[in-house]
BAVEXKE-335378 format. One record per residue (C-alpha): y, z, x; residue number from 1; residue in one letter. Coordinates in nm, 2 decimals. Layout:
// BAVEXKE-335378
ATOM       yy       zz       xx    nr   rest
ATOM        Y        Z        X   NUM      a
...
***
This chain:
// BAVEXKE-335378
ATOM       yy       zz       xx    nr   rest
ATOM    -1.21     4.58     3.18     1      m
ATOM    -1.00     4.31     3.34     2      i
ATOM    -0.67     4.25     3.17     3      t
ATOM    -0.44     3.95     3.22     4      t
ATOM    -0.06     3.99     3.22     5      p
ATOM     0.12     3.86     2.91     6      a
ATOM     0.27     3.52     2.94     7      m
ATOM     0.65     3.55     2.97     8      p
ATOM     0.85     3.41     2.68     9      k
ATOM     1.21     3.30     2.64    10      a
ATOM     1.43     3.57     2.51    11      s
ATOM     1.63     3.54     2.19    12      k
ATOM     1.98     3.41     2.26    13      r
ATOM     2.25     3.65     2.19    14      r
ATOM     2.54     3.51     2.01    15      r
ATOM     2.81     3.72     2.19    16      k
ATOM     2.73     3.80     2.55    17      t
ATOM     2.92     4.06     2.75    18      r
ATOM     2.95     3.90     3.09    19      t
ATOM     3.24     3.80     3.31    20      s
ATOM     3.04     3.54     3.50    21      n
ATOM     3.20     3.19     3.48    22      v
ATOM     3.03     2.87     3.59    23      n
ATOM     3.24     2.69     3.85    24      h
ATOM     3.15     2.34     3.72    25      r
ATOM     3.41     2.14     3.53    26      p
ATOM     3.45     2.25     3.17    27      p
ATOM     3.29     2.07     2.88    28      v
ATOM     3.55     1.87     2.68    29      i
ATOM     3.49     1.90     2.31    30      a
ATOM     3.67     1.58     2.22    31      s
ATOM     3.43     1.38     2.45    32      q
ATOM     3.12     1.50     2.27    33      l
ATOM     2.97     1.31     1.98    34      k
ATOM     3.03     1.44     1.63    35      v
ATOM     2.66     1.53     1.59    36      t
ATOM     2.66     1.73     1.92    37      e
ATOM     2.92     2.00     1.83    38      i
ATOM     2.97     2.24     1.54    39      d
ATOM     3.29     2.44     1.51    40      l
ATOM     3.22     2.61     1.18    41      t
ATOM     3.40     2.95     1.20    42      p
ATOM     3.15     3.21     1.31    43      g
ATOM     2.88     2.95     1.40    44      k
ATOM     3.04     2.77     1.70    45      e
ATOM     2.76     2.57     1.88    46      h
ATOM     2.73     2.26     2.09    47      l
ATOM     2.46     2.07     2.27    48      v
ATOM     2.44     2.16     2.64    49      c
ATOM     2.50     1.84     2.84    50      p
ATOM     2.25     1.96     3.10    51      d
ATOM     1.94     2.06     2.90    52      c
ATOM     2.03     1.91     2.56    53      s
ATOM     1.97     2.23     2.36    54      t
ATOM     2.20     2.38     2.10    55      w
ATOM     2.39     2.67     2.26    56      v
ATOM     2.64     2.92     2.10    57      p
ATOM     3.00     2.93     2.23    58      i
ATOM     3.14     3.27     2.31    59      t
ATOM     3.49     3.40     2.41    60      g
ATOM     3.68     3.18     2.16    61      l
ATOM     3.98     3.43     2.17    62      l
ATOM     4.00     3.41     2.54    63      g
ATOM     3.80     3.17     2.77    64      t
ATOM     3.54     2.98     2.56    65      p
ATOM     3.22     2.92     2.75    66      k
ATOM     2.85     2.87     2.68    67      l
ATOM     2.62     3.17     2.67    68      v
ATOM     2.34     3.20     2.93    69      p
ATOM     2.04     3.02     2.78    70      h
ATOM     1.70     2.87     2.86    71      h
ATOM     1.60     2.51     2.85    72      t
ATOM     1.34     2.56     2.57    73      g
ATOM     1.35     2.71     2.23    74      r
ATOM     1.37     3.08     2.18    75      a
ATOM     1.03     3.27     2.19    76      k
ATOM     0.85     2.98     2.36    77      t
ATOM     0.62     3.02     2.66    78      a
ATOM     0.72     2.93     3.02    79      e
ATOM     1.09     2.98     3.00    80      p
ATOM     1.33     2.82     3.25    81      r
ATOM     1.69     2.92     3.29    82      r
ATOM     1.95     2.65     3.26    83      c
ATOM     2.16     2.75     3.56    84      t
ATOM     2.37     2.44     3.55    85      a
ATOM     2.49     2.49     3.19    86      g
ATOM     2.49     2.87     3.15    87      s
ATOM     2.84     3.03     3.14    88      n
ATOM     3.01     2.69     3.16    89      r
ATOM     3.36     2.68     3.02    90      q
ATOM     3.44     2.48     2.71    91      v
ATOM     3.77     2.32     2.64    92      t
ATOM     3.81     2.30     2.26    93      i
ATOM     4.08     2.03     2.20    94      d
ATOM     3.98     1.94     1.84    95      v
ATOM     4.02     2.11     1.51    96      q
ATOM     3.72     2.21     1.30    97      a
ATOM     3.86     2.04     0.99    98      d
ATOM     3.91     1.71     1.18    99      a
ATOM     3.56     1.73     1.32   100      l
ATOM     3.41     1.79     0.98   101      r
ATOM     3.61     1.49     0.84   102      t
ATOM     3.48     1.26     1.11   103      r
ATOM     3.12     1.38     1.04   104      l
ATOM     3.16     1.31     0.66   105      i
ATOM     3.31     0.97     0.72   106      e
ATOM     3.03     0.88     0.97   107      g
ATOM     2.75     0.97     0.73   108      a
ATOM     2.78     0.65     0.50   109      p
ATOM     2.80     0.43     0.81   110      t
ATOM     2.48     0.57     0.95   111      a
ATOM     2.31     0.53     0.62   112      a
ATOM     2.41     0.17     0.60   113      s
ATOM     2.26     0.10     0.94   114      r
ATOM     1.93     0.25     0.84   115      r
ATOM     1.65    -0.01     0.83   116      a
ATOM     1.54    -0.11     0.48   117      t
ATOM     1.18    -0.12     0.37   118      k
ATOM     1.01    -0.44     0.49   119      v
ATOM     0.85    -0.62     0.20   120      l
ATOM     0.58    -0.87     0.27   121      p
ATOM     0.69    -1.23     0.21   122      k
ATOM     0.48    -1.38    -0.07   123      p
ATOM     0.27    -1.68     0.05   124      k
ATOM     0.38    -1.99    -0.13   125      a
ATOM     0.11    -2.24    -0.22   126      k
ATOM     0.15    -2.58    -0.07   127      p
ATOM     0.31    -2.83    -0.30   128      a
ATOM     0.07    -3.10    -0.43   129      p
ATOM     0.11    -3.46    -0.32   130      a
ATOM     0.30    -3.70    -0.53   131      a
ATOM    -0.03    -3.87    -0.63   132      s
ATOM    -0.17    -3.54    -0.75   133      q
ATOM     0.13    -3.44    -0.97   134      v
ATOM     0.04    -3.47    -1.34   135      k
ATOM     0.34    -3.52    -1.57   136      p
ATOM     0.35    -3.30    -1.87   137      a
ATOM     0.30    -3.50    -2.19   138      p
ATOM     0.62    -3.53    -2.40   139      l
ATOM     0.62    -3.46    -2.78   140      s
ATOM     0.85    -3.61    -3.04   141      a
ATOM     0.99    -3.27    -3.12   142      e
ATOM     1.10    -3.21    -2.75   143      q
ATOM     1.27    -3.55    -2.73   144      v
ATOM     1.44    -3.49    -3.06   145      r
ATOM     1.59    -3.16    -2.94   146      r
ATOM     1.71    -3.32    -2.62   147      v
ATOM     1.86    -3.61    -2.81   148      f
ATOM     2.05    -3.38    -3.05   149      r
ATOM     2.19    -3.18    -2.76   150      q
ATOM     2.30    -3.50    -2.59   151      h
ATOM     2.48    -3.62    -2.90   152      q
ATOM     2.67    -3.29    -2.92   153      q
ATOM     2.80    -3.32    -2.56   154      q
ATOM     2.84    -3.70    -2.52   155      c
ATOM     3.17    -3.85    -2.62   156      l
ATOM     3.03    -4.20    -2.63   157      a
ATOM     2.77    -4.10    -2.89   158      c
ATOM     3.05    -3.94    -3.10   159      k
ATOM     3.24    -4.27    -3.10   160      g
ATOM     3.54    -4.14    -2.90   161      e
ATOM     3.51    -4.37    -2.59   162      v
ATOM     3.66    -4.72    -2.61   163      k
ATOM     3.72    -5.00    -2.37   164      n
ATOM     4.05    -5.19    -2.30   165      r
ATOM     3.99    -5.41    -2.60   166      d
ATOM     3.95    -5.11    -2.83   167      g
ATOM     3.58    -5.16    -2.88   168      q
ATOM     3.34    -4.86    -2.88   169      l
ATOM     3.13    -4.82    -2.57   170      l
ATOM     2.76    -4.76    -2.61   171      p
ATOM     2.58    -4.47    -2.44   172      c
ATOM     2.27    -4.59    -2.24   173      p
ATOM     2.13    -4.24    -2.22   174      d
ATOM     2.15    -4.19    -2.59   175      g
ATOM     1.99    -4.52    -2.66   176      e
ATOM     1.71    -4.44    -2.42   177      r
ATOM     1.65    -4.10    -2.58   178      l
ATOM     1.65    -4.26    -2.93   179      a
ATOM     1.40    -4.53    -2.83   180      v
ATOM     1.17    -4.27    -2.68   181      t
ATOM     1.19    -4.05    -2.99   182      f
ATOM     1.11    -4.34    -3.22   183      l
ATOM     0.81    -4.45    -3.00   184      r
ATOM     0.67    -4.10    -2.98   185      l
ATOM     0.73    -4.05    -3.35   186      h
ATOM     0.52    -4.36    -3.43   187      r
ATOM     0.24    -4.25    -3.19   188      q
ATOM     0.23    -3.89    -3.31   189      e
ATOM    -0.03    -3.95    -3.59   190      p
ATOM    -0.26    -4.13    -3.34   191      k
ATOM    -0.22    -3.85    -3.08   192      r
ATOM    -0.29    -3.59    -3.34   193      q
ATOM    -0.61    -3.77    -3.44   194      a
ATOM    -0.72    -3.79    -3.08   195      v
ATOM    -0.66    -3.41    -3.03   196      r
ATOM    -0.85    -3.33    -3.35   197      e
ATOM    -1.14    -3.55    -3.24   198      f
ATOM    -1.17    -3.37    -2.90   199      f
ATOM    -1.14    -3.03    -3.06   200      a
ATOM    -1.41    -3.12    -3.31   201      r
ATOM    -1.64    -3.25    -3.04   202      e
ATOM    -1.59    -2.93    -2.84   203      r
ATOM    -1.68    -2.72    -3.13   204      r
ATOM    -1.99    -2.93    -3.19   205      r
ATOM    -2.10    -2.91    -2.83   206      f
ATOM    -2.06    -2.53    -2.83   207      d
ATOM    -2.26    -2.50    -3.15   208      r
ATOM    -2.54    -2.72    -3.01   209      q
ATOM    -2.55    -2.52    -2.69   210      y
ATOM    -2.57    -2.19    -2.88   211      a
ATOM    -2.85    -2.32    -3.10   212      e
ATOM    -3.05    -2.46    -2.80   213      a
ATOM    -3.01    -2.15    -2.58   214      a
ATOM    -3.30    -1.94    -2.74   215      p
ATOM    -3.54    -2.23    -2.72   216      a
ATOM    -3.45    -2.31    -2.36   217      k
ATOM    -3.49    -1.94    -2.27   218      r
ATOM    -3.83    -1.93    -2.43   219      a
ATOM    -3.95    -2.24    -2.25   220      s
ATOM    -3.83    -2.10    -1.92   221      e
ATOM    -4.03    -1.78    -1.98   222      w
ATOM    -4.34    -1.98    -2.09   223      a
ATOM    -4.31    -2.18    -1.76   224      a
ATOM    -4.32    -1.87    -1.54   225      v
ATOM    -4.56    -1.66    -1.75   226      l
ATOM    -4.89    -1.77    -1.58   227      p
ATOM    -4.75    -1.68    -1.24   228      k
ATOM    -4.64    -1.34    -1.36   229      v
ATOM    -4.98    -1.27    -1.51   230      k
ATOM    -5.15    -1.38    -1.19   231      d
ATOM    -4.93    -1.15    -0.99   232      a
ATOM    -5.00    -0.85    -1.22   233      d
ATOM    -5.38    -0.92    -1.20   234      t
ATOM    -5.38    -0.94    -0.82   235      r
ATOM    -5.17    -0.62    -0.79   236      r
ATOM    -5.41    -0.42    -1.02   237      s
ATOM    -5.71    -0.51    -0.80   238      q
ATOM    -5.79    -0.32    -0.48   239      v
ATOM    -5.99    -0.50    -0.21   240      p
ATOM    -6.31    -0.34    -0.09   241      v
ATOM    -6.25    -0.10     0.19   242      g
ATOM    -5.88    -0.08     0.12   243      a
ATOM    -5.89     0.23    -0.11   244      r
ATOM    -5.66     0.50     0.03   245      p
ATOM    -5.82     0.81     0.18   246      t
ATOM    -5.51     1.01     0.22   247      e
ATOM    -5.20     1.08     0.01   248      a
ATOM    -4.90     1.22     0.21   249      r
ATOM    -5.12     1.34     0.49   250      g
ATOM    -5.37     1.52     0.26   251      v
ATOM    -5.73     1.37     0.27   252      p
ATOM    -5.86     1.26    -0.07   253      l
ATOM    -6.23     1.29     0.03   254      a
ATOM    -6.39     1.50     0.31   255      p
ATOM    -6.49     1.32     0.63   256      g
ATOM    -6.81     1.52     0.67   257      d
ATOM    -6.96     1.60     0.33   258      e
ATOM    -7.24     1.83     0.47   259      e
ATOM    -7.00     2.05     0.66   260      a
ATOM    -6.77     2.06     0.36   261      f
ATOM    -7.06     2.18     0.14   262      d
ATOM    -7.14     2.46     0.39   263      q
ATOM    -6.79     2.58     0.40   264      r
ATOM    -6.77     2.59     0.02   265      q
ATOM    -7.09     2.79     0.01   266      t
ATOM    -6.97     3.04     0.27   267      e
ATOM    -6.64     3.09     0.08   268      l
ATOM    -6.82     3.15    -0.25   269      g
ATOM    -7.05     3.41    -0.08   270      r
ATOM    -6.75     3.60     0.06   271      r
ATOM    -6.57     3.59    -0.27   272      y
ATOM    -6.87     3.74    -0.45   273      a
ATOM    -6.91     4.01    -0.19   274      a
ATOM    -6.55     4.11    -0.21   275      s
ATOM    -6.57     4.12    -0.59   276      t
ATOM    -6.88     4.34    -0.59   277      a
ATOM    -6.72     4.59    -0.34   278      a
ATOM    -6.41     4.62    -0.56   279      a
***
């Protein structure tokens, strides 16, 4: 049996390596990294390798801090590749863990405020009608009366507190206009009410006539189409000569050769009688 060698996988990264190898590249300055690229929590010191962009533990904090040897991919993944440029590279820690944590906490609200909000579809506004198509709402005497009372409470001229140089009271043109409008609508209110009642009464009469005439109209419509329906039923019940079906779902309704059919039936009956007598 032919066996294939197992695919090599990246080894698990050891947190504390025992190696004296040191990368001769310039050390990584902790203060030059972003707040989200370094973690100096005691016992969990990590940073993002500038060469392969993977999180790598920091070892040798009591002596010479440096990055542990690592691969470019995640641990236990296939096709490992050693990060030779970033392994055993020295790290210069020139920031405190508390100060770094404070910067991270202060930057969280700023990042949240820059987050895009949910885009809501803008409602489509209907086009405004033309000036000739605008229908003014009819005014009622009660509406004008309320506006007139409100105007009287706020207008100094209507209260009699505004005078001219001669000491005469000044009239209020707005108050006069509202008063004239109220009196006109009050006189026209009985006539308008009668018109509204007339249209409502005519509407009820029309609905009543339509409901009464609906059955008779429906019966006349059925009577108009009844001869055509009966003629269609009659023609559907009749089968033309020579058009009678001879098969139903592939099974013949009548034998094609009646003489051969009778001979087969006689032979089958004779065989059945012989088998019965033998039993």
